[in-house]
C-alpha positions in Angstrom: 115.1 113.5 88.8 112.2 113.4 86.4 110.2 110.3 87.3 107.4 108.7 85.2 104.7 106.8 87.1 102.6 104.7 84.8 99.3 103.2 85.9 98.8 106.1 88.4 95.1 105.4 88.8 95.6 101.9 90.2 96.2 100.8 93.8 99.9 101.2 93.8 100.0 104.2 91.5 97.6 106.1 93.8 99.6 105.2 96.9 102.8 106.5 95.2 101.1 109.7 94.4 100.2 110.2 98.1 103.9 109.9 99.0 105.3 112.1 96.3 105.0 115.2 98.4 107.4 113.7 100.9 110.1 113.7 98.1 109.7 117.2 96.5 113.3 117.1 95.1 111.9 115.1 92.2 109.4 116.0 89.4 106.7 113.4 88.9 104.8 112.6 85.7 101.7 110.6 86.9 100.1 108.9 83.9 97.4 106.5 83.0 96.1 105.5 79.6 94.5 108.9 79.2 97.8 110.7 79.5 100.1 108.0 77.9 99.1 104.8 76.1 102.1 102.6 77.0 101.1 100.0 74.4 102.0 102.6 71.7 105.7 102.4 71.2 106.2 105.7 69.4 104.1 107.5 72.0 106.2 106.1 74.8 109.4 107.1 73.1 108.2 110.6 72.4 106.9 111.1 75.9 110.0 110.0 77.6 112.3 112.1 75.4 110.1 115.2 75.6 109.9 115.1 79.4 113.5 114.1 79.8 112.5 111.2 82.0 115.3 109.8 84.3 113.4 106.9 85.8 110.2 105.0 85.5 108.0 103.1 88.0 105.8 100.9 85.9 102.6 100.2 87.9 100.5 99.6 84.8 99.3 96.0 84.2 96.5 93.8 83.1 95.6 92.2 86.5 92.2 90.6 85.9 93.6 87.1 86.3 90.6 85.1 85.3 89.6 87.4 82.4 93.2 87.1 81.1 92.6 83.5 80.1 90.3 84.7 77.3 92.1 88.0 76.6 95.7 86.9 76.0 96.3 89.5 73.3 95.4 92.5 75.6 97.1 90.9 78.5 100.3 90.5 76.5 100.1 94.0 75.2 100.0 95.5 78.7 102.1 93.0 80.6 104.8 92.1 78.1 105.0 94.5 75.1 104.4 97.8 77.0 107.1 97.2 79.6 109.5 96.4 76.7 108.7 99.8 75.1 109.3 101.6 78.4 112.5 99.7 78.9 113.8 100.4 75.4 112.9 104.1 75.7 114.5 104.7 79.1 117.6 102.9 78.1 118.2 105.5 75.4 118.4 108.1 78.2 120.6 106.0 80.4 117.8 105.9 83.0 116.3 103.2 85.3 113.1 101.2 85.3 111.3 99.7 88.3 109.0 97.0 87.0 106.2 95.5 89.2 105.8 91.8 88.8 103.9 89.0 90.6 104.0 85.8 92.6 102.1 84.3 89.7 105.4 83.7 87.8 105.6 80.6 90.1 103.3 77.6 90.0 102.9 77.5 93.7 104.1 73.9 94.2 106.9 74.8 96.7 106.5 74.4 100.5 109.2 76.9 101.4 109.3 80.6 100.5 110.4 81.4 96.9 113.7 83.2 96.4 114.6 85.3 93.4 116.8 82.6 91.9 114.0 79.9 91.9 113.0 78.9 88.4 109.7 80.6 87.3 106.9 78.3 86.1 103.7 80.2 85.6 100.5 78.3 85.0 98.2 81.1 83.9 98.0 83.6 81.1 98.5 86.4 83.6 101.6 84.8 85.1 103.0 83.9 81.7 102.7 87.5 80.4 104.1 89.0 83.5 107.1 86.6 83.3 107.6 87.6 79.6 107.5 91.2 80.8 110.3 90.5 83.3 112.5 89.0 80.5 111.7 91.9 78.1 112.6 94.7 80.5 115.8 93.0 81.5 116.7 92.6 77.8 116.1 96.2 76.9 117.2 98.2 80.0 120.4 97.5 81.8 119.2 99.4 84.9 116.0 97.4 85.5 114.8 96.5 89.0 112.0 94.0 89.2 109.8 93.7 92.3 107.6 90.7 92.6 104.7 91.2 95.0 101.5 89.4 95.9 98.0 89.8 97.3 98.0 93.5 96.8 95.3 95.7 98.5 94.9 99.3 99.5 92.3 102.0 100.3 92.0 102.6 96.5 90.3 100.6 93.8 88.7 97.2 94.0 90.4 94.6 96.1 90.0 91.6 98.4 90.0 93.6 101.6 87.2 96.0 100.4 85.2 93.1 99.0 85.4 91.1 102.3 84.4 94.1 104.3 81.4 94.7 102.1 80.3 91.1 101.9 80.8 90.6 105.6 78.2 93.3 106.2 75.8 92.1 103.5 75.9 88.3 104.0 75.3 85.9 106.9 77.7 83.4 105.6 80.8 83.4 103.3 82.9 80.6 101.9 86.6 81.5 101.5 89.5 79.3 100.3 91.8 78.0 103.0 94.3 76.0 101.0 96.0 78.8 99.1 98.9 80.2 101.2 100.7 83.5 100.7 101.2 87.0 102.2 99.0 90.1 101.8 100.8 93.3 100.7 99.5 96.7 101.7 100.2 98.9 98.6 101.2 101.8 100.8 104.0 99.8 102.3 105.2 98.8 98.8 105.1 102.4 97.7 107.2 103.4 100.7 109.7 100.7 99.8 109.9 101.9 96.2 110.7 105.5 97.4 113.4 104.0 99.7 114.9 102.2 96.7 114.9 105.3 94.5 116.6 107.4 97.2 119.3 104.8 97.9 119.8 104.2 94.2 118.1 101.7 91.9 120.2 98.5 91.9 119.3 96.2 88.9 118.0 92.8 89.6 115.0 90.8 90.8 113.6 91.4 94.3 110.7 90.0 96.3 108.4 92.2 98.4 105.3 91.5 100.4 104.5 92.2 104.0 105.9 89.9 106.6 104.2 86.7 107.8 102.1 84.0 106.2 98.4 83.4 106.0 95.6 81.9 103.9 92.7 83.7 102.2 90.4 82.2 104.9 92.5 83.5 107.8 93.0 86.8 106.0 89.2 87.2 105.8 88.8 86.4 109.5 91.3 89.1 110.3 89.6 91.6 108.0 86.3 91.0 109.7 87.8 91.2 113.2 89.5 94.5 112.4 86.3 95.8 110.7 84.1 94.9 113.7 82.1 92.4 111.7 80.8 89.6 113.8 77.5 88.7 112.1 79.0 86.8 109.2 80.1 83.2 109.5 83.1 82.5 107.4 83.7 78.8 106.5 86.8 77.4 104.8 86.7 76.1 101.3 89.0 73.9 99.3 90.2 75.3 96.0 88.3 72.5 94.2 85.1 73.9 95.7 85.6 77.3 94.1 86.8 76.6 90.5 88.2 79.6 88.5 89.3 80.0 84.9 92.9 80.7 86.0 94.9 78.4 88.1 96.1 80.0 91.3 99.4 79.0 93.1 98.6 77.0 96.2 101.8 78.3 98.0 103.3 81.6 96.9 105.1 83.0 99.9 108.0 85.1 98.8 111.4 85.3 100.6 112.3 89.0 101.2 115.8 88.6 102.5 117.4 90.1 99.4 115.4 93.3 99.3 115.7 93.8 103.1 119.5 93.4 103.0 120.1 95.4 99.9 118.0 98.5 100.8 117.8 98.2 104.6 114.0 97.8 104.6 112.1 97.2 107.8 108.9 95.5 106.5 105.7 95.5 108.7 103.8 92.3 109.5 100.7 91.8 107.3 98.3 92.1 110.2 99.6 95.4 111.4 99.4 96.9 107.9 95.9 95.5 107.4 94.9 97.2 110.6 96.2 100.5 109.3 94.3 100.1 106.0 91.0 99.0 107.6 91.1 101.9 110.0 91.4 104.3 107.0 88.5 102.5 105.3 86.2 102.7 108.4 
């Protein structure tokens, strides 16, 4: 198959590129904005037709959650309109689309893990545009598979794990929110899952994927420091109200992964084990 990877310079896109050599039976077109501007509908259609693309993994997105509150137009262009263009173009070729979405489509008021059939209720511009993107790709491509994920990190790019490792070495004390609960996701694990899905056959629908387990940002930070050998920085728990941000975060966004595990036979690692793998690579 000819597979288009968008957003290849991001965390997930980079992890996918690392794994591509394990699946040499496919031809990969790794693109970011320099190679293909996915907000340009005509460019998208032309690229997909010229390269005879059979499937797309859309890793591109506007993910600056707080900045999105003041940049709705750009956020909409990348998170809603661009996925629609990709979906429309690949449908013309009878191909499939894997769209990466987010836990931010929920408002976080649950106290049990969210399943795919729960009604979305985003409370941020980022979450709203990602939900609109989900609806758009399902409308325009009959073979659309949506993966909602959360708390993504990797050895690439700027992310929470890297920031906490750096700050832990620079500061004597850190305050980290303890009342937002979710599950970290190692982008390499998600990339592995995506390749498993491709090889087993893309089955349309919405799926949830994070690592296993549950934690808070505070406990996540303690684990990062422990694995990074940082013991000189005191981490104290903060309420969300003590750290106001432009965008509202979900207080509880644990995602139930039963559906994706059963459909594709995935064995998902616990978040702590995957964090240990990533921190070791960063050391």
